[in-house]
N, C-alpha and C positions, 0 to 999 in steps of 0.2 A: 504494499499500500504506500501511497505517496506520504511522505513525512513533513515536508516543508515546501511551501509555494511561494514564488515571487509573482507578484501581481503587476503586470506591465500596463498599468492604466491608472486612472484617477476617478474622482467623483463618485457618484452613486453606484456605478457598477463595481468599483474597487471595494466599497463598503459592502455590498451584496455578497461578493465573493469571499471576503474575509468572514462574514457571518456564517456562510456555509461551511468554510474550512474549520471554524471553531466548533461547530457542531460535529464535525468528522475527526475532531482532535488532531488537525493538521495545523502547524505553525505557518505563519505568514510573513512575508517581507513586503512592505510597500515601497514603491519607488515615488520620487517626487521631484519637481522642478523647484528652483528658488522661489517661484511665485507661489508654490503650493506648500510651503514649509508648515503652515498652520492648519492644512487641510484635515478633514475628519479622518480620512482613510490612513493618514500618516499617524494619527493618534491611536487608532483601533488596532493596527497590525502588531505582531509580536516584535518586529524590527522595521526600521525605515532607512532607506538610503537615497541621498540626493544624487540624481544622475545627470544634472546639467541645468542650463539656463531656463528662462520662462517660456521661450518659444518651443513649440512641439519638436522642431527639427533638433533642438539642443538637448532634448530630454526624452519625451515620451516616444520619439521616433528614432532615438539614438541606439541602434541595435547593439553596438559594441559595448557601450556603457551598461545597458540593460543586462546583457548576458554576463558581463563581468561582475556586476552586483550580485546575480544569482549564484555565480561560482563562489565569490568571496564570502558569502553568507551561508554557504552550505545547503542551498536549495537543491531539490531533486526535480523540480518541475517549474514551468512558467505558465501562468494563465494570462492570455492577452486581453480578455474582456471583449468589448466591441469597439469598432473605430480603430485609430492609430495603427498598430501592427497586426491586428487580429486576422486579417485575410491577406497577409503578405507571405507568399510561399518561401521567399528567400529567408525571411526571419524564422519561419517554422523549421526550415532545413538547417539553419545555423544553430538553433537550440538543440536539435537532435544530434548534430555533428559534434556538439560540445558535451554529449553525454547526458543531456537533460531530457525530461519529457515535455513535449509541447501539448498543452491541454486544448486540443482541437484536432481536426482531422489531419491525415497525412498530408505532407507539403504538396505531393504530386496531385492529390485530389484538389487542394486549394487552387493550384495552378490550373488545373483542367477546368474547374467549375467557375473560377474567378474571371476567366477570360470569356466573355459573353458569347462570342461566336463559337467557340469550342463547347460551351455549356448547352447552346441551342442544339448543336449536332448530337451531343450525348443524349439529350432529352428526346430528340426526334428518333434516335435509334432505339430508345427504350419505349416508344409508342405514345409519348406525352404530346398533346397537341402544341404546336409552336406557331408563333405569328409569322406571316409571310415577310420575307426580307432577304438581306444579304447573307450568304453562308460563310463568308470569311471577311476579314478586315477590308475596308474599301480602299483599292489602290490609288484612286485619284478623285478629285471633285467632279470631273466630267463623267466618269463612269458611275459615280453615285447619283448624278443628275439623271443619267439615262435609266438606271434602276428605279429611281423614284417615279419617272414617267410610266414605267412598266406596272408597277404595283399601285399607282395612282395616289394622288394626294388626298388627305394629309399624310405626311410621313414623320418619323422621328429619327433624328440622328442621335447615336449614343456612343459613349466611350467603351471600348472593348473591355477595358480594365476598371471600369467605372462603378459607381454606387452612390447612394445618398442624394440622387438628383443632379450630381455634378457631371459636367461634359455632356449635357443633354440639351437638345433644341428640337422644338416642334416646328415643322414647315407646312404652312397652309398655301403658299403661293410659290410657284417656281422662280419668280423674280428674287425671292428672299434666300433661295437656297445656298448660293455660294457664300454670302457673308455669314449665315448661320452655321455653315459647315466649318469655316475657319474659326468662328467663335468657339464652337464645341471643341475643336481640335486644340486650340490654345488652352482652354480651361482644363481639358484632360491631361495635357502635358504638365500643367502646373500642379494639379491635384493628385495625379496618379503616376507622374513621370513617364507616361506613354501616351502618345497622341493618336493612336489607332482608333478608328471609328467604324461602326456598322450602322445599317439602315433597316428600319422596320416599317411596316404599315402602321399608322398611328390609329389606335382604336380610342374613339372619342368617348369621353365621359363613362369609363367603366367602373366597376368595383375592383378594388385591389385587395385580393384575399391571399394570405399566406398560410401554408400548412406547416406546422411544427414537426419535425421528425427527429429520430435518434437512431443511430446504428452502432453496433459494437465490432470488435475485430474477429467475430466468429460468424459473420454473415446474417446476424439478426437485425432487422429494422422494424420500427414501429412508427406510427403517426400518433400525434397527441391532439388531433383535430386542427381546426382552423381558426384564424383570427381575421377580422375585418379591419383593414387598415386604410380605408378610402378617404378618411377625413385628413387632408393634407393641405399645407400652404407651401407653394413652390416645391412641390414633390417631397416635402419634409412632413412626416407623420406627426400629428398632434394629439389625436384621440384614437384609440383602438379599443375594439370589443371582441369578445369571444363568448360564444361562437358567432357566425355571421348570421343575423336575424332573418335574412331574406333567402337563404339557401334551402332548397328542398332536401329531404333526407336522401333521396336518390342521387342528387347532384353532389351533395357533401360526401357521400360514400365514394362516388366515382373520382372526384377530385383528390380526396385523401389517399385513396388507393393508388392513384397514378403517381402521387409524390412518393409514396412508400416504395413502389415498384421500381421507380427511376433511381432512387437512392440505393436500393438493393443491387441494382445493375452496375453502379459504379464502385461498389464495396465501401460505401460511406461509413466512417467510423468515428462519429461524434454526434453533437446535436447541431441542428441547423434548420433552415427553413427553405422551402421551394415557394416562390412568389408567382402568383397567377393574376391575369387579368380576366375579368368576367364581363362580357359584353351584354348589351340590352336584349340579346336573342338567347341568352342562357348558355352561350358557349364560352369556354374557358381556354386560356392559352398560357403556356409557360413564359415568364418574363425573365427571372434570374434566380439564382440560388445564393443564400447567404450562408457561408461556412463557418458560422460563429454563433455565440449567444446573441439573442436579440433584445434591443431596449424593452420591447413589449413582452417579454417571456412571462412576467408575473400573472397576466390574465390567463394564460394557458395553465400555470400552476394552480390558480384559483378554481378552475373549473374541472381539473383532472386529479388534483392532489398530488401530482408528481413534482418533486423538487428537480428542476432541470439542471441547475448548476451543480448539485451533487452527483446527478447522473452523468453530467459531462466529465466530471473528475473521475468517477469510477470507471468510465469507458477508457480514459486516458491511462489508467492504472491497469489496463488490460483485463478488466473484469467484464463479465457478461452483463447484458442488460437486466437480467432478472425479471423482465416483464414481457408478457406476450400481448398481441394485439387485443385478445379477449379480455385482458385485465384492465384496459383503458376504457373509462366511461366519462361521459360529460354530465356535469351536475350544475345547473343554474347558468347564470350570466355574469360576466365580469367586464368592467370598464376601466380603462387607464387614461388619465389626463396628464400630459407632460407639461409640467409648470416650467416655464422658461423666463429667464431674467431679460425681458425685452419689452420695448415700449410699442404696444399695439398702435397707438396714435401716430407714431412716427415710422409706419411701415414696417413694424416688428424689428426695429433696430435693437441690437444688444444694449442692455442697461447694466452697467458695472458699478460697483461701490460697496459700501458697508452695510450689512443687515443690522438695523438698529433694534429691531424686535421681530421675533418670529414665533408664531403659534401654529402647530401642525394639528390637523384633524385627527380624531381617534374614534373608537367605538367598534361595535360588533361588525366584523367583515369589512373593516376599513384597513388598508395597508399603505404604509408610506415607505417609499424607496428614495433616500435622499443623502446628501453629504453636506448639508449647510446647517448653520446654527446662528443664534444671536451673537453678533460681533464678528461674524465671519466676513471677510472682504472678498467679493467675487472679483477675480482677475479678468483681464480683457482678452486673454490669449486663447481661450477655449470655447467649446460648444456652450450655448447659453442655457442648456437644460440644467436646472438646479434640483429638482426632485420630480417624483412621479407619485400621483395619488391614484390608488387602485381601490376599487369597491366591487363587492360581490353580493348577489341577492338571488333568490329562487327564480324570479322573472326579470325580464329585461326593464320593464317599467319600473319596478321596484329598485333595480339597480341605478337607474337614471335618477330616481328620487334620492336615493342614498348618496350619490356623488354630488348632487346639488347641495345637500346638507353639509358634506365634507367641505366643498368649496366655500360655503358661508363661514366655516369655522377656520379656514386658512387665512392667516393674517401675516403679512410681511411688510415691514416698514424700512425704507432705506433705498430701495431699487424698484423699478417698475417690473411687473410680471404680466403674464397673459391669463391670470386666474380668472378675471372678470369676463374675458372673452369666452372662456370655456362655459362660464355660467350661462351666458347668452345662448350658447349653442345648444345647451341641454334643456332649453325652454322652446326651442324651434320645433315646429310641427313636423317639418320634413325629417329632421334628425330623429325625433321621437318615433316616427313611423318606420325608420330604418331605410327609407327610400333614397337616401343620398348616395352620390357617387364621388369620384375624385374631383369633379369640378365644382362641388357644392361649397367647400370652405372658402374659396377665393370669392365666389359670388355672394356669399354670406357676409364677408368682410365689407364688401362694397355696399351691401344693404344697410349694414350698421352705420357706416360712414355717412350715407345719405341721409339716414333719419336722425343723425346726431347722437347716437347711442355711444359712439366712441369717437 
């Protein structure tokens, strides 16, 4: 069994991993930048090591310093969390070459599924529906334009090694194609160090649904049902729910089984998700695979009772899943609201500064995943998410009502947050009915601005 884990991350996911490790009697080493010396994860871990300056490239992306910290503190494993180096095959390989355990899938699987064109081919071969588009990286803007004409507009340009909405542009008009192509390429090079792009038919206003899966080193793969992640601002998820309210049992079974079979076909050996787009005709298509723990994993834990972080650690320790598909059952509904330090009135601009006062909600079936406290100074160098509020109830409507109460109890003074925006969303008729899609959040922001609510 793993004895000591270095957590190559920060914020709430680092705290989440530390808690899971404590329950498993595993010692932890937190890494931190100079900007994070007072961070909560630093205080909760068994040990803490500063790995560099405030900017991610100096610290949380500094592979050499992170691995040295793990070796010097006697760790036998590294958990990458999400973001940063979590889906970097080179880092995963370096960890293994240094005799450490990477708590995630084999680096070759990350490489294969992290490249979007290779992942699409893998899914197509496994019989999973894939969106029409380029089969390889686009060799030139001219050939890309020709393909766009063939599959018809609108189309979407995406980074082959992308994620999180970066390196992505939607093209509705051929006259815009070239400029948007180069915009996406430049952003992909900056964000991922690789400017390769691919092209897909753009499915307008779909549902964004992801299936949580887990596989071990012995060929066993299970799914933990699905999450609806359609509420997004600029391709960034803000509210997630599990299960998806509008899926029929038949479609749910088909989609989840497709994800499970696809992962079994590639020998997937960790936890992860397969993301699908569901169109208005009830057809679903593979979009991408995340080969890591997800921000929204708590809502799946709430409806299945499975601790996904512990499961991920056990798989990395070469243990069997210990679960079969027949053991997994859905129970009730769960919602997650991502609380970001940002000013909604200023187009969701990040809001940094000191938290003068913080009150977190509590009560039956309310869960908080966070890493902030009264007196904490939010640095300007990282993602704006400061905590997640998760609610569970037997029915979706009860869950929405419970989340409203939790948001009413959430009080933070010192920086701006999006808490009030979430509260407005949970009173919107379309959201309550579950009939929203990926276009809803942006249009709802516009509606609130026009009537003076924000």
